[in-house]
Every structure is written in C-alpha cells, then in structure tokens.
N, CA, C, O and the ligand as a Tripos MOL2 file, in Angstrom:
@<TRIPOS>MOLECULE
protein
  269   267    68     0     0
PROTEIN
NO_CHARGES

@<TRIPOS>ATOM
      1 N           0.8750   -1.2630   -0.0120 N.3       1 MET1
      2 CA         -0.0150   -0.0690   -0.0400 C.3       1 MET1
      3 C           0.8050    1.2640   -0.0150 C.2       1 MET1
      4 O           1.5700    1.5160    0.9150 O.2       1 MET1
      5 N           0.6200    2.0830   -1.0460 N.am      2 GLU2
      6 CA          1.3760    3.3940   -1.0790 C.3       2 GLU2
      7 C           0.7590    4.4790   -0.1290 C.2       2 GLU2
      8 O          -0.4360    4.7600   -0.0460 O.2       2 GLU2
      9 N           1.7300    5.0010    0.5270 N.am      3 GLU3
     10 CA          1.3680    6.0220    1.3650 C.3       3 GLU3
     11 C           2.1110    7.3360    1.2240 C.2       3 GLU3
     12 O           3.2320    7.5020    1.7040 O.2       3 GLU3
     13 N           1.4230    8.2970    0.5250 N.am      4 ARG4
     14 CA          2.2080    9.5530    0.2010 C.3       4 ARG4
     15 C           1.5520   10.6680    0.8920 C.2       4 ARG4
     16 O           0.3280   10.6930    1.0180 O.2       4 ARG4
     17 N           2.3110   11.5820    1.3400 N.am      5 GLU5
     18 CA          1.8310   12.7390    1.8160 C.3       5 GLU5
     19 C           1.7920   13.7480    0.7370 C.2       5 GLU5
     20 O           2.8290   14.2840    0.3430 O.2       5 GLU5
     21 N           0.5170   14.0510    0.1990 N.am      6 ALA6
     22 CA          0.5270   14.8070   -0.9310 C.3       6 ALA6
     23 C           0.6090   16.2740   -0.5560 C.2       6 ALA6
     24 O          -0.1250   16.6440    0.3600 O.2       6 ALA6
     25 N           1.4120   17.1690   -1.1490 N.am      7 LYS7
     26 CA          1.3460   18.4400   -0.7730 C.3       7 LYS7
     27 C           0.3120   19.1360   -1.5840 C.2       7 LYS7
     28 O          -0.0560   18.7010   -2.6760 O.2       7 LYS7
     29 N          -0.1370   20.1880   -1.0560 N.am      8 PRO8
     30 CA         -1.1030   21.0570   -1.8490 C.3       8 PRO8
     31 C          -0.4250   21.6640   -3.0960 C.2       8 PRO8
     32 O           0.6240   22.3060   -3.0530 O.2       8 PRO8
     33 N          -1.1250   21.3980   -4.1940 N.am      9 GLU9
     34 CA         -0.6520   21.6850   -5.5760 C.3       9 GLU9
     35 C          -0.6050   23.3900   -5.9180 C.2       9 GLU9
     36 O          -1.6300   24.0230   -6.1710 O.2       9 GLU9
     37 N           0.5230   23.8960   -5.8870 N.am     10 GLU10
     38 CA          0.5930   25.2240   -6.3940 C.3      10 GLU10
     39 C          -0.2090   26.2060   -5.5370 C.2      10 GLU10
     40 O          -0.7480   27.2020   -6.0190 O.2      10 GLU10
     41 N          -0.2630   25.8600   -4.1860 N.am     11 GLY11
     42 CA         -1.0980   26.6660   -3.2850 C.3      11 GLY11
     43 C          -2.6360   26.6410   -3.3820 C.2      11 GLY11
     44 O          -3.4080   27.3540   -2.7410 O.2      11 GLY11
     45 N          -2.9330   25.7510   -4.2440 N.am     12 VAL12
     46 CA         -4.4830   25.6430   -4.3700 C.3      12 VAL12
     47 C          -5.1850   24.6840   -3.4360 C.2      12 VAL12
     48 O          -4.8680   23.4960   -3.3640 O.2      12 VAL12
     49 N          -6.0910   25.2040   -2.7660 N.am     13 ARG13
     50 CA         -6.8180   24.1860   -1.8060 C.3      13 ARG13
     51 C          -7.3620   23.0300   -2.5060 C.2      13 ARG13
     52 O          -8.1680   23.1900   -3.4220 O.2      13 ARG13
     53 N          -6.9910   21.9290   -2.1520 N.am     14 VAL14
     54 CA         -7.3500   20.7240   -2.7770 C.3      14 VAL14
     55 C          -8.3270   20.0160   -1.7900 C.2      14 VAL14
     56 O          -8.0790   19.8960   -0.5910 O.2      14 VAL14
     57 N          -9.5370   19.5250   -2.4390 N.am     15 ARG15
     58 CA        -10.4570   18.7970   -1.7630 C.3      15 ARG15
     59 C         -10.0530   17.3400   -1.8260 C.2      15 ARG15
     60 O          -9.8630   16.7920   -2.9110 O.2      15 ARG15
     61 N          -9.9270   16.7410   -0.7310 N.am     16 ARG16
     62 CA         -9.7130   15.3850   -0.6390 C.3      16 ARG16
     63 C         -10.8690   14.4590   -0.1240 C.2      16 ARG16
     64 O         -11.4260   14.5750    0.9680 O.2      16 ARG16
     65 N         -11.1300   13.5520   -1.0540 N.am     17 GLU17
     66 CA        -12.2180   12.4940   -0.7290 C.3      17 GLU17
     67 C         -11.5350   11.1610   -0.4090 C.2      17 GLU17
     68 O         -10.7050   10.5740   -1.1030 O.2      17 GLU17
     69 N         -12.0160   10.8160    0.7120 N.am     18 LYS18
     70 CA        -11.6700    9.2870    1.1880 C.3      18 LYS18
     71 C         -12.7000    8.4330    0.6400 C.2      18 LYS18
     72 O         -13.8810    8.6390    0.9200 O.2      18 LYS18
     73 N         -12.3150    7.4190   -0.1790 N.am     19 VAL19
     74 CA        -13.1650    6.5220   -0.6450 C.3      19 VAL19
     75 C         -12.7750    5.0880   -0.2560 C.2      19 VAL19
     76 O         -11.6330    4.6910   -0.0210 O.2      19 VAL19
     77 N         -13.8930    4.3900   -0.2280 N.am     20 ARG20
     78 CA        -13.9500    2.7280   -0.0090 C.3      20 ARG20
     79 C         -14.0850    2.1720   -1.3830 C.2      20 ARG20
     80 O         -15.0880    2.4500   -2.0400 O.2      20 ARG20
     81 N         -13.1460    1.4050   -1.8670 N.am     21 ILE21
     82 CA        -13.3340    0.7100   -3.2880 C.3      21 ILE21
     83 C         -13.3950   -0.6320   -2.8360 C.2      21 ILE21
     84 O         -12.5260   -1.1060   -2.1050 O.2      21 ILE21
     85 N         -14.5150   -1.3530   -3.2920 N.am     22 ARG22
     86 CA        -14.7210   -2.7320   -2.9180 C.3      22 ARG22
     87 C         -14.7080   -3.4360   -4.3140 C.2      22 ARG22
     88 O         -15.4100   -3.0220   -5.2360 O.2      22 ARG22
     89 N         -13.8940   -4.5020   -4.4290 N.am     23 CYS23
     90 CA        -13.8050   -5.2450   -5.6160 C.3      23 CYS23
     91 C         -15.1950   -6.2100   -5.8570 C.2      23 CYS23
     92 O         -15.4200   -7.1180   -5.0570 O.2      23 CYS23
     93 N         -15.8760   -6.0240   -6.7100 N.am     24 ASN24
     94 CA        -16.9540   -6.9700   -6.9670 C.3      24 ASN24
     95 C         -16.6750   -8.3390   -7.4360 C.2      24 ASN24
     96 O         -17.6170   -9.1040   -7.6400 O.2      24 ASN24
     97 N         -15.4690   -8.7040   -7.6190 N.am     25 ARG25
     98 CA        -14.9160   -9.8870   -8.0990 C.3      25 ARG25
     99 C         -14.4500  -10.6600   -7.0790 C.2      25 ARG25
    100 O         -14.7920  -11.8390   -6.9850 O.2      25 ARG25
    101 N         -13.7690  -10.1810   -6.3650 N.am     26 CYS26
    102 CA        -13.0570  -10.9320   -5.0360 C.3      26 CYS26
    103 C         -13.4940  -10.4930   -3.7610 C.2      26 CYS26
    104 O         -13.4370  -11.2730   -2.8110 O.2      26 CYS26
    105 N         -13.9490   -9.2730   -3.6160 N.am     27 GLY27
    106 CA        -14.3730   -8.9750   -2.2670 C.3      27 GLY27
    107 C         -13.4060   -8.0750   -1.5990 C.2      27 GLY27
    108 O         -13.7480   -7.5490   -0.5400 O.2      27 GLY27
    109 N         -12.2750   -7.8470   -2.0850 N.am     28 GLU28
    110 CA        -11.0880   -7.1130   -1.4460 C.3      28 GLU28
    111 C         -11.5280   -5.5350   -1.4630 C.2      28 GLU28
    112 O         -12.0150   -4.9040   -2.4010 O.2      28 GLU28
    113 N         -11.2310   -5.1210   -0.2290 N.am     29 VAL29
    114 CA        -11.6900   -3.6880    0.0210 C.3      29 VAL29
    115 C         -10.4460   -2.8100    0.2270 C.2      29 VAL29
    116 O          -9.5160   -3.1660    0.9520 O.2      29 VAL29
    117 N         -10.4700   -1.6450   -0.4460 N.am     30 TYR30
    118 CA         -9.3210   -0.5710   -0.4380 C.3      30 TYR30
    119 C         -10.0190    0.5680    0.0270 C.2      30 TYR30
    120 O         -11.1250    0.9440   -0.3590 O.2      30 TYR30
    121 N          -9.1140    1.2220    1.0990 N.am     31 ILE31
    122 CA         -9.4720    2.5910    1.4390 C.3      31 ILE31
    123 C          -8.4000    3.5880    0.9020 C.2      31 ILE31
    124 O          -7.2140    3.5220    1.2230 O.2      31 ILE31
    125 N          -8.9360    4.5340    0.0390 N.am     32 LEU32
    126 CA         -8.0260    5.2590   -0.6770 C.3      32 LEU32
    127 C          -8.3190    6.8220   -0.5560 C.2      32 LEU32
    128 O          -9.4650    7.2160   -0.3400 O.2      32 LEU32
    129 N          -7.3300    7.6310   -0.6900 N.am     33 ARG33
    130 CA         -7.7120    9.0290   -0.6660 C.3      33 ARG33
    131 C          -7.5770    9.5750   -2.1740 C.2      33 ARG33
    132 O          -6.5360    9.5010   -2.8270 O.2      33 ARG33
    133 N          -8.5980   10.0480   -2.5590 N.am     34 GLY34
    134 CA         -8.5670   10.5810   -4.0180 C.3      34 GLY34
    135 C          -8.9170   12.1620   -3.8820 C.2      34 GLY34
    136 O          -9.0380   12.8440   -2.8640 O.2      34 GLY34
    137 N          -9.0300   12.4840   -5.1410 N.am     35 ARG35
    138 CA         -9.2080   14.0480   -5.4610 C.3      35 ARG35
    139 C         -10.3680   14.1120   -6.4560 C.2      35 ARG35
    140 O         -10.4990   13.4680   -7.4970 O.2      35 ARG35
    141 N         -11.1750   15.0160   -5.9210 N.am     36 ARG36
    142 CA        -12.5340   15.2010   -6.7630 C.3      36 ARG36
    143 C         -12.0490   16.1420   -7.9530 C.2      36 ARG36
    144 O         -11.5120   17.2340   -7.7640 O.2      36 ARG36
    145 N         -12.3210   15.5520   -9.2790 N.am     37 SER37
    146 CA        -11.9930   16.4020  -10.3080 C.3      37 SER37
    147 C         -13.1350   17.3470  -10.7390 C.2      37 SER37
    148 O         -14.1960   17.4030  -10.1170 O.2      37 SER37
    149 N         -12.8870   18.0280  -11.7490 N.am     38 LYS38
    150 CA        -13.9430   19.0030  -12.1220 C.3      38 LYS38
    151 C         -15.2080   18.4870  -12.5970 C.2      38 LYS38
    152 O         -16.2550   19.1280  -12.5100 O.2      38 LYS38
    153 N         -15.1220   17.3930  -13.0720 N.am     39 ASN39
    154 CA        -16.2770   16.8280  -13.7040 C.3      39 ASN39
    155 C         -17.0540   15.8320  -12.5480 C.2      39 ASN39
    156 O         -18.0040   15.1130  -12.8600 O.2      39 ASN39
    157 N         -16.5470   15.9020  -11.2930 N.am     40 GLY40
    158 CA        -17.2060   15.2920  -10.1850 C.3      40 GLY40
    159 C         -16.7210   13.9490  -10.0570 C.2      40 GLY40
    160 O         -17.2590   13.3620   -9.1180 O.2      40 GLY40
    161 N         -15.9500   13.3250  -10.6410 N.am     41 GLU41
    162 CA        -15.3980   11.8980  -10.4400 C.3      41 GLU41
    163 C         -14.3320   12.1770   -9.2960 C.2      41 GLU41
    164 O         -13.7980   13.2530   -9.0260 O.2      41 GLU41
    165 N         -14.1650   11.0190   -8.7290 N.am     42 ILE42
    166 CA        -12.9900   10.8080   -7.8010 C.3      42 ILE42
    167 C         -12.0130   10.1970   -8.4060 C.2      42 ILE42
    168 O         -12.1720    9.1470   -9.0290 O.2      42 ILE42
    169 N         -10.8060   10.8560   -8.2660 N.am     43 GLU43
    170 CA         -9.6680   10.1060   -8.8430 C.3      43 GLU43
    171 C          -8.7200    9.6810   -7.7330 C.2      43 GLU43
    172 O          -8.1500   10.4610   -6.9700 O.2      43 GLU43
    173 N          -8.6180    8.3880   -7.7280 N.am     44 THR44
    174 CA         -7.7750    7.9630   -6.6460 C.3      44 THR44
    175 C          -6.4540    7.2940   -7.2220 C.2      44 THR44
    176 O          -5.6550    6.7980   -6.4280 O.2      44 THR44
    177 N          -6.2230    7.2730   -8.5200 N.am     45 GLY45
    178 CA         -5.1870    6.5280   -9.1530 C.3      45 GLY45
    179 C          -5.1610    5.0550   -8.9900 C.2      45 GLY45
    180 O          -4.2390    4.3530   -9.4070 O.2      45 GLY45
    181 N          -6.3290    4.5630   -8.2960 N.am     46 PHE46
    182 CA         -6.4440    3.1490   -8.2640 C.3      46 PHE46
    183 C          -6.6800    2.5050   -9.5180 C.2      46 PHE46
    184 O          -7.5440    2.9150  -10.2930 O.2      46 PHE46
    185 N          -5.8500    1.3730   -9.7910 N.am     47 VAL47
    186 CA         -5.9880    0.8560  -11.1490 C.3      47 VAL47
    187 C          -6.5920   -0.5520  -11.3770 C.2      47 VAL47
    188 O          -7.2940   -0.9110  -12.3230 O.2      47 VAL47
    189 N          -6.1450   -1.3180  -10.2450 N.am     48 GLN48
    190 CA         -6.3120   -2.6100  -10.4170 C.3      48 GLN48
    191 C          -6.2410   -3.4520   -9.0410 C.2      48 GLN48
    192 O          -5.3990   -3.2080   -8.1770 O.2      48 GLN48
    193 N          -7.1510   -4.4030   -8.9330 N.am     49 CYS49
    194 CA         -7.1720   -5.1890   -7.8500 C.3      49 CYS49
    195 C          -6.2750   -6.3050   -7.8020 C.2      49 CYS49
    196 O          -5.8550   -6.7940   -8.8510 O.2      49 CYS49
    197 N          -5.9500   -6.7440   -6.7020 N.am     50 VAL50
    198 CA         -4.9670   -7.9830   -6.6510 C.3      50 VAL50
    199 C          -5.4320   -9.1100   -7.5270 C.2      50 VAL50
    200 O          -4.6090   -9.8620   -8.0500 O.2      50 VAL50
    201 N          -6.7130   -9.2500   -7.7040 N.am     51 CYS51
    202 CA         -7.3220  -10.3880   -8.6350 C.3      51 CYS51
    203 C          -7.1980   -9.8950  -10.0930 C.2      51 CYS51
    204 O          -7.6080  -10.6590  -10.9670 O.2      51 CYS51
    205 N          -6.6980   -8.7480  -10.4360 N.am     52 GLY52
    206 CA         -6.5860   -8.5210  -11.6750 C.3      52 GLY52
    207 C          -7.9770   -7.6240  -12.3090 C.2      52 GLY52
    208 O          -8.0170   -7.0560  -13.4000 O.2      52 GLY52
    209 N          -8.8880   -7.6800  -11.4540 N.am     53 ASN53
    210 CA         -9.9890   -6.7720  -11.8070 C.3      53 ASN53
    211 C          -9.6650   -5.2630  -12.1230 C.2      53 ASN53
    212 O          -8.9980   -4.6360  -11.3000 O.2      53 ASN53
    213 N         -10.0830   -4.6770  -13.2210 N.am     54 THR54
    214 CA         -9.7810   -3.3020  -13.2090 C.3      54 THR54
    215 C         -10.9740   -2.5210  -13.4210 C.2      54 THR54
    216 O         -10.8230   -1.3000  -13.4820 O.2      54 THR54
    217 N         -12.1510   -3.0090  -13.5460 N.am     55 ASP55
    218 CA        -13.3070   -2.0470  -13.8170 C.3      55 ASP55
    219 C         -14.6190   -2.4770  -13.0900 C.2      55 ASP55
    220 O         -15.6340   -1.7950  -13.2360 O.2      55 ASP55
    221 N         -14.6190   -3.5250  -12.3580 N.am     56 ASP56
    222 CA        -15.8400   -3.8880  -11.5480 C.3      56 ASP56
    223 C         -15.8700   -3.6510  -10.0580 C.2      56 ASP56
    224 O         -15.7680   -4.5730   -9.2490 O.2      56 ASP56
    225 N         -16.0190   -2.3210   -9.7060 N.am     57 PHE57
    226 CA        -15.8000   -2.0990   -8.2770 C.3      57 PHE57
    227 C         -16.9250   -1.2750   -7.9540 C.2      57 PHE57
    228 O         -17.6230   -0.7220   -8.8040 O.2      57 PHE57
    229 N         -17.1290   -1.1820   -6.4730 N.am     58 THR58
    230 CA        -18.2130   -0.4840   -5.8040 C.3      58 THR58
    231 C         -17.2850    0.6260   -5.0190 C.2      58 THR58
    232 O         -16.4580    0.3300   -4.1560 O.2      58 THR58
    233 N         -17.5540    1.8710   -5.4460 N.am     59 ILE59
    234 CA        -16.7740    2.9140   -4.7800 C.3      59 ILE59
    235 C         -17.5520    3.8450   -4.0700 C.2      59 ILE59
    236 O         -18.3930    4.5630   -4.6110 O.2      59 ILE59
    237 N         -17.2410    3.8490   -2.6570 N.am     60 THR60
    238 CA        -18.2420    4.6180   -1.7870 C.3      60 THR60
    239 C         -17.4900    5.6750   -1.2460 C.2      60 THR60
    240 O         -16.3690    5.4350   -0.7990 O.2      60 THR60
    241 N         -17.9440    6.7890   -1.2270 N.am     61 PRO61
    242 CA        -17.2880    8.0640   -0.5570 C.3      61 PRO61
    243 C         -17.3830    7.9230    0.8840 C.2      61 PRO61
    244 O         -18.4460    7.5100    1.3490 O.2      61 PRO61
    245 N         -16.3740    8.2210    1.6870 N.am     62 LEU62
    246 CA        -16.4440    8.0470    3.1550 C.3      62 LEU62
    247 C         -16.4200    9.4140    3.8770 C.2      62 LEU62
    248 O         -17.1250    9.5730    4.8740 O.2      62 LEU62
    249 N         -15.7170   10.2960    3.4590 N.am     63 GLU63
    250 CA        -15.5610   11.6220    4.0930 C.3      63 GLU63
    251 C         -15.0160   12.7380    3.2250 C.2      63 GLU63
    252 O         -14.3540   12.4480    2.2280 O.2      63 GLU63
    253 N         -15.2310   13.8560    3.5110 N.am     64 THR64
    254 CA        -14.6260   15.0570    2.8290 C.3      64 THR64
    255 C         -13.8730   15.8350    3.5590 C.2      64 THR64
    256 O         -14.3250   16.2200    4.6370 O.2      64 THR64
    257 N         -12.7980   16.1670    3.2160 N.am     65 SER65
    258 CA        -11.9370   17.1690    3.9650 C.3      65 SER65
    259 C         -11.1120   18.1160    3.0100 C.2      65 SER65
    260 O         -10.6270   17.7020    1.9570 O.2      65 SER65
    261 N         -10.9860   19.4230    3.4540 N.am     66 VAL66
    262 CA        -10.2410   20.2770    2.7010 C.3      66 VAL66
    263 C          -8.9470   20.5930    3.3930 C.2      66 VAL66
    264 O          -8.9350   20.9410    4.5730 O.2      66 VAL66
    265 N          -7.8560   20.4770    2.6710 N.am     67 ILE67
    266 CA         -6.6410   20.8940    3.3060 C.3      67 ILE67
    267 C          -5.9320   21.9920    2.6060 C.2      67 ILE67
    268 O          -4.8770   22.4340    3.0590 O.2      67 ILE67
    269 ZN        -10.3870   -8.2590   -6.6050 Zn       68 ZN68
@<TRIPOS>BOND
     1     1     2 1
     2     2     3 1
     3     3     4 2
     4     3     5 am
     5     5     6 1
     6     6     7 1
     7     7     8 2
     8     7     9 am
     9     9    10 1
    10    10    11 1
    11    11    12 2
    12    11    13 am
    13    13    14 1
    14    14    15 1
    15    15    16 2
    16    15    17 am
    17    17    18 1
    18    18    19 1
    19    19    20 2
    20    19    21 am
    21    21    22 1
    22    22    23 1
    23    23    24 2
    24    23    25 am
    25    25    26 1
    26    26    27 1
    27    27    28 2
    28    27    29 am
    29    29    30 1
    30    30    31 1
    31    31    32 2
    32    31    33 am
    33    33    34 1
    34    34    35 1
    35    35    36 2
    36    35    37 am
    37    37    38 1
    38    38    39 1
    39    39    40 2
    40    39    41 am
    41    41    42 1
    42    42    43 1
    43    43    44 2
    44    43    45 am
    45    45    46 1
    46    46    47 1
    47    47    48 2
    48    47    49 am
    49    49    50 1
    50    50    51 1
    51    51    52 2
    52    51    53 am
    53    53    54 1
    54    54    55 1
    55    55    56 2
    56    55    57 am
    57    57    58 1
    58    58    59 1
    59    59    60 2
    60    59    61 am
    61    61    62 1
    62    62    63 1
    63    63    64 2
    64    63    65 am
    65    65    66 1
    66    66    67 1
    67    67    68 2
    68    67    69 am
    69    69    70 1
    70    70    71 1
    71    71    72 2
    72    71    73 am
    73    73    74 1
    74    74    75 1
    75    75    76 2
    76    75    77 am
    77    77    78 1
    78    78    79 1
    79    79    80 2
    80    79    81 am
    81    81    82 1
    82    82    83 1
    83    83    84 2
    84    83    85 am
    85    85    86 1
    86    86    87 1
    87    87    88 2
    88    87    89 am
    89    89    90 1
    90    90    91 1
    91    91    92 2
    92    91    93 am
    93    93    94 1
    94    94    95 1
    95    95    96 2
    96    95    97 am
    97    97    98 1
    98    98    99 1
    99    99   100 2
   100    99   101 am
   101   101   102 1
   102   102   103 1
   103   103   104 2
   104   103   105 am
   105   105   106 1
   106   106   107 1
   107   107   108 2
   108   107   109 am
   109   109   110 1
   110   110   111 1
   111   111   112 2
   112   111   113 am
   113   113   114 1
   114   114   115 1
   115   115   116 2
   116   115   117 am
   117   117   118 1
   118   118   119 1
   119   119   120 2
   120   119   121 am
   121   121   122 1
   122   122   123 1
   123   123   124 2
   124   123   125 am
   125   125   126 1
   126   126   127 1
   127   127   128 2
   128   127   129 am
   129   129   130 1
   130   130   131 1
   131   131   132 2
   132   131   133 am
   133   133   134 1
   134   134   135 1
   135   135   136 2
   136   135   137 am
   137   137   138 1
   138   138   139 1
   139   139   140 2
   140   139   141 am
   141   141   142 1
   142   142   143 1
   143   143   144 2
   144   143   145 am
   145   145   146 1
   146   146   147 1
   147   147   148 2
   148   147   149 am
   149   149   150 1
   150   150   151 1
   151   151   152 2
   152   151   153 am
   153   153   154 1
   154   154   155 1
   155   155   156 2
   156   155   157 am
   157   157   158 1
   158   158   159 1
   159   159   160 2
   160   159   161 am
   161   161   162 1
   162   162   163 1
   163   163   164 2
   164   163   165 am
   165   165   166 1
   166   166   167 1
   167   167   168 2
   168   167   169 am
   169   169   170 1
   170   170   171 1
   171   171   172 2
   172   171   173 am
   173   173   174 1
   174   174   175 1
   175   175   176 2
   176   175   177 am
   177   177   178 1
   178   178   179 1
   179   179   180 2
   180   179   181 am
   181   181   182 1
   182   182   183 1
   183   183   184 2
   184   183   185 am
   185   185   186 1
   186   186   187 1
   187   187   188 2
   188   187   189 am
   189   189   190 1
   190   190   191 1
   191   191   192 2
   192   191   193 am
   193   193   194 1
   194   194   195 1
   195   195   196 2
   196   195   197 am
   197   197   198 1
   198   198   199 1
   199   199   200 2
   200   199   201 am
   201   201   202 1
   202   202   203 1
   203   203   204 2
   204   203   205 am
   205   205   206 1
   206   206   207 1
   207   207   208 2
   208   207   209 am
   209   209   210 1
   210   210   211 1
   211   211   212 2
   212   211   213 am
   213   213   214 1
   214   214   215 1
   215   215   216 2
   216   215   217 am
   217   217   218 1
   218   218   219 1
   219   219   220 2
   220   219   221 am
   221   221   222 1
   222   222   223 1
   223   223   224 2
   224   223   225 am
   225   225   226 1
   226   226   227 1
   227   227   228 2
   228   227   229 am
   229   229   230 1
   230   230   231 1
   231   231   232 2
   232   231   233 am
   233   233   234 1
   234   234   235 1
   235   235   236 2
   236   235   237 am
   237   237   238 1
   238   238   239 1
   239   239   240 2
   240   239   241 am
   241   241   242 1
   242   242   243 1
   243   243   244 2
   244   243   245 am
   245   245   246 1
   246   246   247 1
   247   247   248 2
   248   247   249 am
   249   249   250 1
   250   250   251 1
   251   251   252 2
   252   251   253 am
   253   253   254 1
   254   254   255 1
   255   255   256 2
   256   255   257 am
   257   257   258 1
   258   258   259 1
   259   259   260 2
   260   259   261 am
   261   261   262 1
   262   262   263 1
   263   263   264 2
   264   263   265 am
   265   265   266 1
   266   266   267 1
   267   267   268 2
@<TRIPOS>SUBSTRUCTURE
     1 MET1         2 RESIDUE 1 A MET
     2 GLU2         6 RESIDUE 1 A GLU
     3 GLU3        10 RESIDUE 1 A GLU
     4 ARG4        14 RESIDUE 1 A ARG
     5 GLU5        18 RESIDUE 1 A GLU
     6 ALA6        22 RESIDUE 1 A ALA
     7 LYS7        26 RESIDUE 1 A LYS
     8 PRO8        30 RESIDUE 1 A PRO
     9 GLU9        34 RESIDUE 1 A GLU
    10 GLU10       38 RESIDUE 1 A GLU
    11 GLY11       42 RESIDUE 1 A GLY
    12 VAL12       46 RESIDUE 1 A VAL
    13 ARG13       50 RESIDUE 1 A ARG
    14 VAL14       54 RESIDUE 1 A VAL
    15 ARG15       58 RESIDUE 1 A ARG
    16 ARG16       62 RESIDUE 1 A ARG
    17 GLU17       66 RESIDUE 1 A GLU
    18 LYS18       70 RESIDUE 1 A LYS
    19 VAL19       74 RESIDUE 1 A VAL
    20 ARG20       78 RESIDUE 1 A ARG
    21 ILE21       82 RESIDUE 1 A ILE
    22 ARG22       86 RESIDUE 1 A ARG
    23 CYS23       90 RESIDUE 1 A CYS
    24 ASN24       94 RESIDUE 1 A ASN
    25 ARG25       98 RESIDUE 1 A ARG
    26 CYS26      102 RESIDUE 1 A CYS
    27 GLY27      106 RESIDUE 1 A GLY
    28 GLU28      110 RESIDUE 1 A GLU
    29 VAL29      114 RESIDUE 1 A VAL
    30 TYR30      118 RESIDUE 1 A TYR
    31 ILE31      122 RESIDUE 1 A ILE
    32 LEU32      126 RESIDUE 1 A LEU
    33 ARG33      130 RESIDUE 1 A ARG
    34 GLY34      134 RESIDUE 1 A GLY
    35 ARG35      138 RESIDUE 1 A ARG
    36 ARG36      142 RESIDUE 1 A ARG
    37 SER37      146 RESIDUE 1 A SER
    38 LYS38      150 RESIDUE 1 A LYS
    39 ASN39      154 RESIDUE 1 A ASN
    40 GLY40      158 RESIDUE 1 A GLY
    41 GLU41      162 RESIDUE 1 A GLU
    42 ILE42      166 RESIDUE 1 A ILE
    43 GLU43      170 RESIDUE 1 A GLU
    44 THR44      174 RESIDUE 1 A THR
    45 GLY45      178 RESIDUE 1 A GLY
    46 PHE46      182 RESIDUE 1 A PHE
    47 VAL47      186 RESIDUE 1 A VAL
    48 GLN48      190 RESIDUE 1 A GLN
    49 CYS49      194 RESIDUE 1 A CYS
    50 VAL50      198 RESIDUE 1 A VAL
    51 CYS51      202 RESIDUE 1 A CYS
    52 GLY52      206 RESIDUE 1 A GLY
    53 ASN53      210 RESIDUE 1 A ASN
    54 THR54      214 RESIDUE 1 A THR
    55 ASP55      218 RESIDUE 1 A ASP
    56 ASP56      222 RESIDUE 1 A ASP
    57 PHE57      226 RESIDUE 1 A PHE
    58 THR58      230 RESIDUE 1 A THR
    59 ILE59      234 RESIDUE 1 A ILE
    60 THR60      238 RESIDUE 1 A THR
    61 PRO61      242 RESIDUE 1 A PRO
    62 LEU62      246 RESIDUE 1 A LEU
    63 GLU63      250 RESIDUE 1 A GLU
    64 THR64      254 RESIDUE 1 A THR
    65 SER65      258 RESIDUE 1 A SER
    66 VAL66      262 RESIDUE 1 A VAL
    67 ILE67      266 RESIDUE 1 A ILE
    68 ZN68       269 GROUP 0 **** ****
C-alpha cells in the first residue's frame, strides 16, 4: 500500500475525498484518498485489484476534508 503525503498543489486548496473501493469480483476492500476532479469524479489513481479486476468496483465516498 502506497502512502504518500501529498502537498497542496501550487497553493491551491485541494478537496480530498476518502473513498472505499470494493472489488466486486473477489471482495477485496481498499481505502484510498482521492481527489475530486472538475467533472465530479473521484480520482484515486487506483487501477487494479490484486485479482486483476480493473473495472468492476463499488466505490463509496467516506468523508470529505479540505486541506
Ligand atoms: Zn479483486
């Protein structure tokens, strides 16, 4: 699990979204912090489950914080 302390980009206040990603194929659950993009989608950088699943997930927003 990658743990990075992201710095605010260029002084812009970034809205951070914590999301739970559950794999619908094997049931693995990931808690990730993402970024809300302009089109309302949450970008987490998450690409693939350990089982190889890349597109069948249930994504649940957990909390919102502004840094
Ligand atoms: Zn999986």
